[in-house]
C-alpha positions in Angstrom: 41.3 9.7 -24.9 43.2 6.7 -26.3 46.8 6.2 -27.1 47.0 4.8 -30.6 50.8 4.5 -30.6 52.2 4.4 -27.0 55.7 5.7 -26.5 56.0 6.8 -30.1 56.7 10.5 -30.9 54.8 12.6 -33.2 56.1 13.5 -36.7 58.9 16.0 -37.2 57.8 19.6 -36.8 58.9 20.7 -40.3 56.6 18.1 -41.9 53.6 18.5 -39.5 52.0 21.7 -41.0 52.0 20.5 -44.6 50.7 17.0 -43.7 47.9 18.5 -41.6 46.9 20.7 -44.5 46.9 17.8 -46.8 44.9 15.7 -44.4 42.1 18.3 -44.1 42.2 18.9 -47.8 41.4 15.3 -48.4 38.7 15.3 -45.7 37.0 18.4 -47.2 34.8 16.6 -49.8 33.4 14.2 -47.2 32.7 17.0 -44.8 31.2 19.3 -47.5 28.9 16.5 -48.5 28.0 15.9 -44.9 27.2 19.6 -44.4 25.0 19.8 -47.5 23.2 16.7 -46.6 22.3 17.9 -43.1 21.9 21.7 -43.7 19.1 23.1 -41.5 18.4 19.8 -39.9 21.9 19.8 -38.4 21.5 23.3 -37.0 18.3 22.2 -35.3 19.9 19.3 -33.5 21.1 19.4 -29.9 24.9 19.9 -29.4 25.3 16.2 -28.4 24.0 15.0 -31.8 26.0 17.6 -33.7 29.2 16.6 -32.0 28.6 12.9 -32.6 27.8 13.4 -36.3 30.9 15.6 -36.7 33.1 13.1 -35.0 31.7 10.3 -37.0 32.3 12.2 -40.3 35.9 12.9 -39.3 36.4 9.3 -38.3 35.6 8.2 -41.9 37.2 11.2 -43.6 40.6 11.4 -41.9 43.1 8.6 -42.9 44.4 6.6 -40.0 48.0 7.3 -40.9 47.4 11.0 -40.3 46.1 10.6 -36.7 49.5 11.0 -35.2 49.8 14.4 -36.8 46.6 15.6 -35.3 47.0 13.8 -31.9 48.1 15.7 -28.8 51.5 14.7 -27.6 53.9 17.6 -27.2 54.1 20.7 -25.1 55.2 22.5 -28.2 53.9 25.8 -29.7 54.0 24.3 -33.2 51.6 21.5 -32.1 49.1 23.6 -30.1 46.4 22.9 -32.8 46.5 19.3 -31.7 45.1 20.2 -28.3 41.8 20.7 -30.1 42.0 18.5 -33.2 42.7 15.5 -31.0 39.3 15.9 -29.3 37.4 15.3 -32.6 39.3 12.1 -33.7 38.9 8.5 -32.8 40.8 5.3 -33.5 37.9 2.9 -33.9 34.1 2.8 -34.0 34.0 1.4 -30.5 36.2 4.3 -29.3 33.8 6.8 -30.9 30.6 5.1 -29.7 31.9 4.4 -26.2 32.9 8.1 -25.7 29.5 9.4 -26.7 27.6 6.9 -24.6 29.7 8.3 -21.7 28.8 11.8 -22.8 25.0 11.2 -23.2 23.7 11.8 -19.6 25.8 14.9 -18.9 25.2 16.6 -22.3 21.5 15.9 -22.3 21.2 17.2 -18.8 23.2 20.4 -19.5 21.1 20.9 -22.7 18.1 21.7 -20.5 20.0 24.3 -18.5 22.6 26.0 -20.8 22.4 27.4 -24.3 24.2 25.5 -27.1 26.7 28.3 -27.5 27.8 28.1 -23.8 28.0 24.3 -24.1 30.2 24.4 -27.2 32.6 27.0 -25.8 32.9 25.0 -22.6 33.5 21.8 -24.5 36.4 23.4 -26.4 37.8 24.8 -23.2 37.7 21.3 -21.6 39.3 19.8 -24.7 42.1 22.4 -24.5 42.6 21.7 -20.8 42.7 18.0 -21.5 45.3 18.5 -24.2 47.4 20.7 -22.0 47.7 18.2 -19.2 48.4 15.3 -21.5 51.1 17.3 -23.3 52.7 17.9 -19.9 52.4 14.4 -18.4 51.5 12.0 -21.2 53.7 9.7 -23.1 53.1 9.5 -26.9 50.2 10.8 -29.0 46.6 10.6 -27.9 43.3 11.1 -29.6 39.7 11.1 -28.5 36.9 13.3 -27.1 36.8 11.6 -23.7 39.0 14.4 -22.1 36.5 17.0 -23.1 33.6 14.7 -22.2 35.1 14.1 -18.7 34.9 17.9 -18.3 31.3 17.8 -19.4 30.5 15.1 -16.9 32.2 17.1 -14.1 30.3 20.2 -15.1 27.0 18.4 -15.0 27.7 16.8 -11.6 28.8 20.2 -10.2 25.7 21.9 -11.5 23.5 19.2 -10.0 25.4 19.3 -6.7 25.0 23.1 -6.4 21.4 23.4 -7.5 19.6 20.3 -6.3 19.9 19.5 -2.6 18.8 15.9 -3.1 21.5 15.3 -5.7 24.4 16.9 -3.7 25.8 13.9 -2.0 25.5 11.4 -4.9 26.8 14.0 -7.4 29.9 14.9 -5.3 30.5 11.2 -4.5 30.5 10.3 -8.2 32.8 13.2 -8.9 35.3 12.1 -6.3 35.2 8.5 -7.6 35.8 9.7 -11.2 38.8 11.8 -10.1 40.4 9.1 -8.0 39.9 6.5 -10.8 41.7 8.9 -13.3 44.5 9.6 -10.8 44.9 5.9 -10.2 45.0 5.1 -13.9 47.5 7.9 -14.5 49.9 6.5 -11.9 49.6 3.0 -13.3 52.6 1.8 -15.4 50.4 -0.4 -17.6 47.9 2.3 -18.7 46.8 2.3 -22.3 44.3 5.0 -21.8 45.1 8.7 -21.6 44.1 9.2 -18.0 46.0 12.5 -17.8 43.9 13.8 -20.6 40.7 12.8 -18.7 42.0 14.5 -15.6 42.9 17.7 -17.6 39.3 17.9 -18.7 38.0 17.4 -15.2 40.3 20.1 -13.7 39.4 22.5 -16.5 35.7 22.0 -15.6 36.3 22.6 -11.9 38.3 25.8 -12.7 35.7 27.2 -15.1 32.6 26.1 -13.2 32.3 29.4 -11.2 32.2 31.3 -14.5 29.8 28.9 -16.1 27.3 28.7 -13.3 26.0 32.3 -13.6 25.3 31.6 -17.3 22.9 28.9 -16.3 21.1 31.2 -13.9 20.6 33.7 -16.7 19.1 31.1 -18.9 16.8 29.8 -16.1 15.8 33.3 -15.2 14.9 34.1 -18.8 12.8 31.0 -19.0 11.1 31.7 -15.7 10.3 35.2 -16.8 8.9 33.9 -20.1 6.7 31.5 -18.2 5.5 34.2 -15.8 4.7 36.5 -18.7 2.7 33.8 -20.5 0.7 33.0 -17.4 0.0 36.7 -16.7 -1.1 37.2 -20.3 -3.4 34.1 -20.1 -4.9 35.3 -16.8 -5.8 38.7 -18.3 -7.5 37.0 -21.3 -9.6 34.7 -19.1 -13.1 36.2 -18.5 
């Protein structure tokens, strides 16, 4: 997550709802064209590619002046929507591309283990946790998917640490380093990155991991059963 306007409050509550509606109304034609263009091809893509294309479309569709209205920055019921909308917005092309380079290893790894539906629900939960912690401890508005992506990275490392003995030590070491770097950045008085948002995504992933892990086992068991069934069928057909 990035802080486009540090130490600057979000717009007044009474104007927020109407401006948000106007912003998405203006973005609708671009998103509709994007949806028609992709159609079935979009549905066939892995979640990583879908999220990147969606974020890229929103980057070009949403006016920069409207970002503050969709950025997370208040522990306020009237701005709860921003805890999710902020995770789909970016302030620059480098911000967008950098976040999804960071997301690439974790999301491609998880794609081999979890269904797309599980990944998407987890991504939204991590985004919500990121927004919550930033709303509590952040200063100013923040946008970007890196809070949710930090949760994705944590989830991937935890899964590797608990399922692969050879990956346990490096995965846990990387996770500890990531957490300490975010805490250090959060405590720095010169931070221009929303470290609290990153940490919120990490903590959300750690809290939800015990509930996500059994879902991976179901997917793996289903795949293993399918492989066994195919092998058994093949062996019966061999003379």
